[in-house]
C-alpha positions in Angstrom: 51.6 32.2 -12.1 53.6 35.2 -13.1 53.8 38.5 -11.3 52.3 41.5 -13.0 54.0 44.9 -13.6 51.3 46.5 -11.3 52.2 44.1 -8.4 55.9 44.8 -8.8 55.3 48.6 -9.0 53.3 48.6 -5.7 56.1 46.6 -4.0 58.9 48.7 -5.4 57.1 51.8 -4.1 57.0 50.3 -0.6 60.7 49.1 -0.7 62.6 50.8 2.1 65.8 48.8 1.5 65.1 46.7 4.6 64.7 42.9 4.6 61.6 41.4 3.0 60.2 38.0 3.7 58.5 36.1 1.0 55.8 33.7 2.1 55.2 31.0 -0.5 52.1 28.8 -0.5 52.7 25.9 -3.0 50.4 23.4 -4.7 52.1 20.7 -6.8 50.9 19.0 -9.9 50.6 15.2 -9.6 52.9 14.9 -12.7 55.1 17.7 -14.0 53.9 19.4 -17.2 56.5 21.3 -19.2 55.3 24.1 -21.4 57.6 22.9 -24.2 55.8 19.5 -24.3 58.8 17.5 -23.2 58.1 14.0 -21.8 59.0 13.5 -18.2 58.5 11.0 -15.4 58.9 13.7 -12.8 56.2 14.5 -10.3 55.3 18.2 -9.8 57.2 18.1 -6.5 60.3 16.7 -8.1 60.3 19.3 -10.9 59.8 22.1 -8.3 62.7 20.6 -6.4 65.0 21.2 -9.4 63.9 24.8 -9.4 64.4 25.0 -5.6 68.0 23.8 -5.8 68.9 26.7 -8.1 66.9 29.3 -6.2 68.3 28.3 -2.8 71.8 29.0 -4.2 70.8 32.3 -5.7 69.2 33.5 -2.5 72.3 32.7 -0.5 74.6 34.3 -3.1 72.6 37.5 -2.6 72.8 37.5 1.1 69.4 36.0 1.8 68.2 32.9 3.6 65.6 30.1 3.4 64.1 30.5 6.8 61.4 27.7 6.8 60.0 25.0 4.5 57.4 22.4 5.5 54.7 20.2 4.1 51.2 21.4 5.0 49.5 18.9 7.5 46.0 20.4 7.3 43.8 23.3 8.2 43.2 24.3 11.8 41.0 27.4 11.4 39.1 28.5 8.3 37.9 27.0 5.1 39.5 26.8 1.7 38.6 24.8 -1.4 42.0 23.2 -1.6 44.7 23.0 1.1 48.2 24.0 0.0 50.8 21.2 -0.2 53.8 23.1 1.2 54.9 26.5 2.6 58.3 28.2 2.5 59.6 31.5 3.8 62.7 33.2 2.3 64.4 36.3 3.5 66.0 38.8 1.1 68.1 41.8 2.1 65.6 44.0 0.2 62.9 43.8 -2.4 65.4 45.1 -4.9 67.5 42.0 -4.1 64.5 39.8 -4.9 63.9 41.6 -8.2 67.6 41.2 -9.1 67.3 37.4 -8.5 64.2 36.9 -10.6 65.7 38.8 -13.5 68.9 36.8 -13.5 69.7 34.3 -16.3 70.1 31.4 -13.8 66.6 32.0 -12.3 65.0 32.4 -15.8 66.5 29.1 -16.9 65.3 27.3 -13.7 61.8 28.8 -13.9 60.8 26.2 -16.4 60.9 23.6 -13.6 58.8 25.8 -11.3 56.1 26.2 -13.9 56.1 22.5 -14.7 55.8 21.5 -11.1 53.3 23.9 -9.7 49.5 23.7 -9.9 49.2 26.9 -7.9 51.2 29.4 -5.9 50.8 32.4 -3.8 54.0 34.5 -3.2 53.3 37.1 -0.5 55.8 39.8 0.3 55.9 40.6 4.0 57.8 43.2 6.1 58.4 43.2 9.9 56.6 46.0 11.7 
């Protein structure tokens, strides 16, 4: 669940320096699975929470905000194979600010918990029209 250079290039080309809102659709593992093989009793949700604590601080330090987080209750319209467990929306002053955050040492160190906790994720960049 990593971004690709192509995805980043497309978004950088569209960056107008105005705020960007990241819509996150999250699916958690039942039990956290760390890539380094460490043993843990954490659930995927708990491991992701460790990541979330760091990222929330990093977003605020860069002038952004967590606008919304919630557990998914269920589908109302449409059909999908699996319903997401949670959603979150974060606002960044610009796409460049987001890129700055995900290249920071603090974010890179916290990412291990994100990877351990998530079964799946969609991170969708949005702009107000």
